[in-house]
C-alpha positions in Angstrom: -74.3 -13.6 134.1 -71.2 -15.9 134.5 -72.2 -18.0 131.5 -72.4 -14.8 129.3 -68.9 -13.6 130.3 -67.5 -16.9 129.4 -69.1 -17.0 125.9 -67.6 -13.4 125.3 -64.0 -14.5 126.4 -64.2 -17.5 124.2 -65.1 -15.3 121.2 -62.2 -12.8 121.9 -59.6 -15.8 122.5 -57.7 -16.5 119.0 -58.0 -19.8 117.5 -55.1 -22.3 117.2 -52.8 -21.7 114.1 -53.7 -25.0 112.6 -55.5 -27.7 114.6 -56.2 -29.8 111.3 -54.1 -32.6 110.3 -51.3 -32.2 107.6 -48.9 -34.9 106.3 -46.5 -35.3 103.3 -44.5 -38.3 102.3 -42.1 -39.7 99.5 -43.3 -43.1 98.2 -41.2 -45.0 95.8 -41.5 -48.2 93.7 -37.9 -49.7 93.5 -35.8 -51.0 96.3 -32.5 -51.7 94.5 -32.1 -49.8 91.2 -28.9 -50.0 88.9 -27.2 -46.7 88.0 -29.2 -44.7 85.5 -32.5 -46.7 86.1 -35.5 -44.8 86.5 -37.2 -44.8 89.9 -40.7 -43.6 90.0 -41.5 -41.2 93.2 -45.0 -40.4 94.3 -44.9 -37.4 96.6 -48.4 -37.5 98.5 -49.8 -35.0 100.7 -52.8 -35.5 102.8 -54.3 -32.2 104.3 -57.4 -31.6 106.3 -57.1 -28.1 105.1 -58.7 -25.6 102.6 -55.9 -24.8 100.6 -55.8 -21.7 98.4 -52.1 -21.4 97.5 -49.3 -23.9 97.2 -45.5 -24.4 96.1 -43.2 -27.1 96.1 -39.6 -27.3 94.6 -38.1 -30.7 94.1 -34.5 -30.4 95.5 -31.7 -30.9 92.7 -28.5 -32.9 93.5 -25.4 -34.2 91.9 -26.3 -37.6 92.7 -29.3 -37.9 90.5 -31.2 -36.2 87.5 -34.9 -35.9 87.9 -37.9 -35.0 85.8 -41.7 -34.5 86.8 -43.5 -36.9 84.4 -47.1 -35.9 85.3 -49.4 -32.9 86.1 -50.0 -32.3 89.8 -53.3 -34.0 90.8 -55.5 -32.7 93.4 -58.6 -34.7 94.6 -60.6 -35.5 97.6 -60.2 -38.8 99.2 -61.4 -40.4 102.5 -58.8 -41.6 104.7 -59.5 -43.3 108.0 -63.1 -42.3 107.7 -62.2 -38.6 107.2 -62.4 -36.8 103.8 -59.3 -35.1 103.2 -57.6 -32.9 100.4 -54.9 -35.1 98.7 -52.1 -33.9 96.6 -50.1 -36.2 94.5 -47.1 -35.4 92.2 -45.1 -38.2 89.9 -41.4 -37.5 89.8 -38.8 -39.9 87.9 -35.2 -39.8 89.6 -32.4 -41.4 87.7 -29.3 -42.2 90.0 -25.9 -40.8 88.5 -23.8 -43.2 90.8 -24.0 -46.4 92.6 -24.2 -46.5 96.5 -26.8 -44.9 98.9 -28.6 -41.9 97.1 -30.7 -39.6 99.5 -33.7 -37.8 98.1 -35.2 -35.0 100.2 -36.2 -33.8 102.7 -39.1 -32.1 100.6 -41.2 -29.0 101.8 -44.5 -28.1 100.6 -45.5 -24.3 101.3 -49.1 -23.9 101.8 -51.6 -21.0 102.1 -55.0 -22.3 103.8 -58.1 -20.6 104.9 -59.0 -20.5 108.4 -62.5 -21.2 110.2 -62.8 -17.5 110.3 -62.1 -16.9 106.5 -58.7 -15.6 107.0 -55.4 -16.8 105.4 -52.6 -18.7 107.2 -49.3 -19.9 105.9 -47.7 -23.2 106.9 -45.1 -25.4 105.6 -45.4 -29.1 105.7 -42.2 -31.4 105.2 -41.7 -34.9 104.0 -38.6 -36.7 105.5 -35.8 -37.9 103.2 -35.6 -41.3 101.7 -32.6 -43.3 100.6 -32.2 -45.4 97.6 -29.5 -48.3 97.6 -28.2 -48.0 94.0 -26.5 -51.0 92.5 -23.5 -50.3 90.0 -24.2 -50.8 86.2 -23.8 -54.3 85.4 -21.4 -53.9 82.4 -18.3 -52.0 81.6 -20.0 -49.6 79.4 -21.5 -46.0 79.9 -24.9 -46.5 82.0 -27.9 -46.8 79.9 -31.0 -48.2 81.3 -34.4 -48.6 79.8 -37.7 -50.6 79.6 -37.6 -50.6 75.9 -35.2 -49.6 73.2 -35.4 -49.5 69.4 -32.9 -48.9 66.8 -34.0 -47.8 63.3 -31.5 -47.8 60.5 -32.7 -46.1 57.3 -30.8 -46.1 53.9 -31.9 -43.9 51.0 -30.5 -46.5 48.4 -28.7 -49.9 48.1 -25.3 -48.8 49.7 -23.5 -51.9 47.7 -24.8 -50.6 44.1 -24.5 -46.9 44.4 -24.6 -45.4 40.9 -22.0 -42.6 39.7 -22.3 -39.2 41.7 -25.1 -40.8 43.9 -25.1 -40.0 47.6 -26.4 -42.3 50.2 -28.1 -40.8 53.2 -28.2 -43.1 56.2 -30.5 -42.2 59.2 -30.1 -43.8 62.5 -32.7 -43.3 65.3 -32.6 -44.7 68.9 -35.9 -44.3 71.1 -35.7 -45.6 74.5 -38.6 -45.5 77.2 -37.8 -44.8 80.8 -34.6 -42.8 80.3 -33.4 -39.2 79.5 -31.9 -38.2 76.2 -28.4 -37.4 77.8 -27.9 -40.9 78.5 -28.3 -42.2 75.2 -25.0 -42.9 73.4 -22.9 -40.3 71.7 -22.8 -40.3 67.8 -20.5 -42.9 66.5 -17.5 -42.0 64.5 -18.1 -43.9 60.9 -15.4 -42.2 59.0 -13.1 -44.3 56.5 -10.5 -43.6 54.2 -12.2 -45.0 51.2 -15.5 -43.0 51.8 -16.4 -39.1 51.9 -19.1 -38.4 54.6 -21.2 -35.4 55.7 -22.8 -35.1 59.3 -25.8 -33.2 59.9 -26.4 -32.0 63.5 -28.0 -34.5 65.8 -31.5 -34.3 67.3 -31.6 -35.2 70.9 -34.8 -34.8 72.9 -36.8 -36.0 75.8 -40.6 -36.7 75.3 -43.2 -37.2 78.1 -45.7 -39.8 77.3 -48.5 -41.7 79.3 -45.8 -44.5 79.7 -43.1 -42.3 81.0 -40.4 -40.3 79.4 -39.1 -41.3 76.0 -35.5 -40.2 74.9 -34.9 -40.1 71.2 -31.6 -39.2 69.2 -31.4 -38.9 65.6 -28.1 -39.1 63.5 -28.0 -38.6 59.8 -25.0 -39.0 57.4 -24.6 -38.3 53.6 -21.9 -40.6 52.2 -20.3 -41.4 48.9 -17.3 -43.7 47.8 -14.1 -42.0 47.5 -12.0 -44.8 45.8 -14.8 -46.5 44.3 -13.7 -50.1 45.6 -16.1 -52.1 47.2 -15.8 -52.2 51.0 -17.8 -52.9 54.4 -18.9 -50.1 56.7 -18.2 -51.7 60.1 -21.2 -52.5 62.6 -21.5 -51.0 66.0 -23.1 -52.4 69.2 -24.9 -50.2 71.7 -25.2 -51.9 75.2 -28.3 -51.3 77.3 -29.8 -52.6 80.6 -33.3 -54.0 80.2 -35.1 -53.0 83.3 -37.8 -55.4 82.9 -35.7 -58.6 82.2 -32.9 -57.2 84.4 -30.3 -58.2 81.7 -27.9 -56.4 79.3 -28.9 -56.3 75.6 -27.0 -55.0 72.5 -28.7 -52.8 70.0 -26.8 -53.6 66.9 -26.2 -51.1 64.2 -25.3 -53.7 61.3 -22.5 -53.6 58.8 -23.6 -52.6 55.2 -21.3 -53.2 52.1 -20.6 -50.0 50.6 -19.4 -49.2 46.9 -20.3 -48.4 43.2 -22.6 -50.9 41.2 -20.4 -52.9 38.7 -17.1 -51.9 40.3 -14.3 -52.7 37.9 -15.7 -50.3 35.3 -14.0 -46.9 34.8 -16.6 -44.4 35.1 -14.6 -41.9 33.4 -13.7 -44.1 30.4 -15.2 -43.6 27.0 -16.9 -46.4 25.4 -15.0 -48.4 22.9 -15.9 -48.3 19.4 -17.9 -51.1 17.7 -15.3 -52.1 15.6 -12.9 -52.8 18.2 -15.5 -55.1 20.0 -16.1 -56.8 16.6 -12.3 -57.3 16.1 -12.1 -58.7 19.7 -14.9 -61.2 19.0 -13.5 -62.5 15.8 -11.2 -65.3 17.6 -13.9 -66.1 19.8 -16.3 -66.9 17.2 -13.8 -68.8 15.0 -13.4 -70.8 18.2 -16.9 -71.6 18.6 -17.3 -72.6 14.9 -14.4 -75.0 15.1 -15.7 -76.6 18.1 -19.2 -76.7 16.4 -17.8 -78.5 13.2 -15.9 -81.0 15.6 -19.2 -81.9 17.4 -21.1 -82.4 14.2 -18.2 -85.0 12.8 -18.3 -86.9 16.3 -20.2 -90.1 17.0 -23.4 -89.7 19.1 -21.8 -90.8 22.2 -18.8 -88.5 21.8 -21.0 -85.8 20.6 -22.9 -85.9 24.0 -19.4 -85.8 25.9 -18.2 -82.7 23.8 -21.4 -80.8 24.5 -21.2 -81.5 28.2 -17.5 -80.2 28.0 -18.3 -77.3 25.9 -20.9 -76.2 28.2 -18.3 -75.6 30.8 -16.8 -72.7 28.6 -20.1 -71.0 28.0 -21.4 -68.3 30.2 -23.1 -69.4 33.3 -26.6 -68.1 34.0 -25.9 -68.3 37.7 -23.1 -65.8 37.8 -25.3 -62.7 37.8 -27.1 -64.2 40.7 -23.9 -64.7 42.6 -22.8 -61.1 41.9 -26.2 -59.7 43.2 -26.0 -61.8 46.4 -22.5 -60.7 47.1 -23.3 -57.0 46.6 -26.2 -57.3 49.1 -24.2 -59.2 51.4 -26.7 -62.0 51.5 -24.1 -65.1 52.2 -26.9 -67.8 52.1 -28.2 -66.7 48.6 -24.7 -66.4 47.2 -23.9 -70.1 48.7 -27.2 -71.3 46.9 -26.3 -69.7 43.5 -22.6 -71.0 43.6 -24.3 -74.6 44.3 -26.3 -74.2 41.1 -23.2 -72.9 39.0 -21.2 -76.0 40.1 -23.9 -78.5 39.3 -24.3 -77.1 35.9 -20.5 -76.9 35.0 -19.6 -80.2 36.8 -16.9 -78.3 38.8 -15.9 -78.0 42.3 -14.0 -75.1 43.7 -13.3 -74.4 47.3 -15.9 -72.6 49.2 -14.8 -73.6 52.8 -14.1 -69.9 53.6 -17.7 -68.8 52.8 -19.1 -72.0 54.4 -17.1 -70.9 57.6 -18.7 -67.2 57.3 -22.1 -68.7 57.2 -22.1 -71.3 59.7 -19.3 -70.9 62.1 -19.9 -68.9 65.5 -16.6 -66.7 65.1 -17.2 -64.7 61.9 -14.4 -62.9 60.1 -15.0 -59.1 60.5 -12.9 -58.4 57.3 -14.7 -60.8 55.2 -15.9 -59.0 51.8 -18.3 -61.1 49.7 -17.6 -59.1 46.5 -13.7 -59.6 46.8 -14.2 -63.5 47.9 -16.2 -63.9 44.7 -13.8 -62.5 42.4 -11.2 -64.9 43.4 -13.7 -67.8 43.5 -14.7 -67.1 39.7 -11.2 -66.9 38.7 -10.4 -70.3 40.3 -13.4 -71.8 38.9 -12.5 -70.3 35.5 -9.3 -72.3 35.6 -10.8 -75.4 36.8 -13.3 -75.5 33.9 -10.4 -74.9 31.4 -8.5 -77.5 32.7 -11.5 -80.0 32.6 -12.1 -79.2 29.1 -8.4 -79.8 27.8 -8.1 -82.8 29.9 -6.7 -85.6 27.5 -8.8 -88.8 27.1 -7.5 -91.8 25.4 -8.1 -91.6 21.8 -9.6 -88.4 21.8 -7.2 -86.1 19.6 -10.0 -83.9 18.4 -10.2 -82.4 21.9 -6.5 -82.2 22.9 -4.9 -78.8 22.7 -3.4 -78.1 19.2 0.2 -78.2 20.2 -0.3 -81.8 21.5 -1.5 -82.8 18.2 1.4 -81.3 16.3 3.8 -83.3 18.7 2.0 -86.5 17.7 2.3 -85.7 14.0 6.1 -85.0 14.4 6.5 -88.5 16.0 4.8 -90.4 13.2 6.9 -88.6 10.8 
């Protein structure tokens, strides 16, 4: 009789609210991140409960940005010999400022099934954690990433644009392990010698299996305003490589900019053929006179005259020099100059070009096209001086006024 009474009392007594085990933790993989560096947090709950409903709100803060980078994962796992319900959430945190940054506490609201089939509510709380954030290691806006790629696309050769041609330039920056608003703002590329139109930028963050990828795209449409050749300056974007722990520079390289064949007036009409014919008559007479002199010389003198005459003929390497200058390819320009001087037997100062190629301190205002124009003018003068240079007993190669002076002396 007493035993039956005890059993009845046991059935009538309410069960404890939650005798099972429940624990929530915030785990992180980085002890000393720098400002803006991604810190991956793993929020892990271990519940000896049958959970029917749950809700978790990650706390916002002015000290960091955050984004959930994977779906919540619920699975069974054996812990210390007991089969528990495991909850995991992946969150990336980006500290906005150096110093101690506190995350949490974090609460998980649960609705679980009791042993009697009812529903009970409980809240499990994870204690706060503190991140010791280091200052960004450069005097630049903080940008940290595992990898960063800059792509510069041009719709045409920027240094050889045709009349009324518009150059489209599209620059894309993609960075793994950061958010889009950490990427640099669009640079100002406006110049007085250029007309430019800017499309609205595209700025977004895309979640991937490797983490968040921030992406920004800028696009400009540009055309020369004055037509003169110029250089659109380059820009460097510093960022912190979280793998190598070093500052790197993503370069937006300078580009030559201008019309092809600068110096031709695009609005001018073509001269009549008769004008070109009249302009070519003196040159033709000069070449015929030289040919007659060449045929009248002795063989040794003939060879000497041929070598000197070749200095006045158009060089086949000038076109290669101009093309390399328009491209901004300084090594190819120097190679074409060497071939040109070897053919003509002249030597003109190229120290400024050599310094631009080989020296560490490049001149930012160096313009290959403008420099080549001055070089060709100096080389042309040197070739004329070598052609008319007096040789003893070589009256046929002296300037006409020199021969006249000799005749007057003999009279």
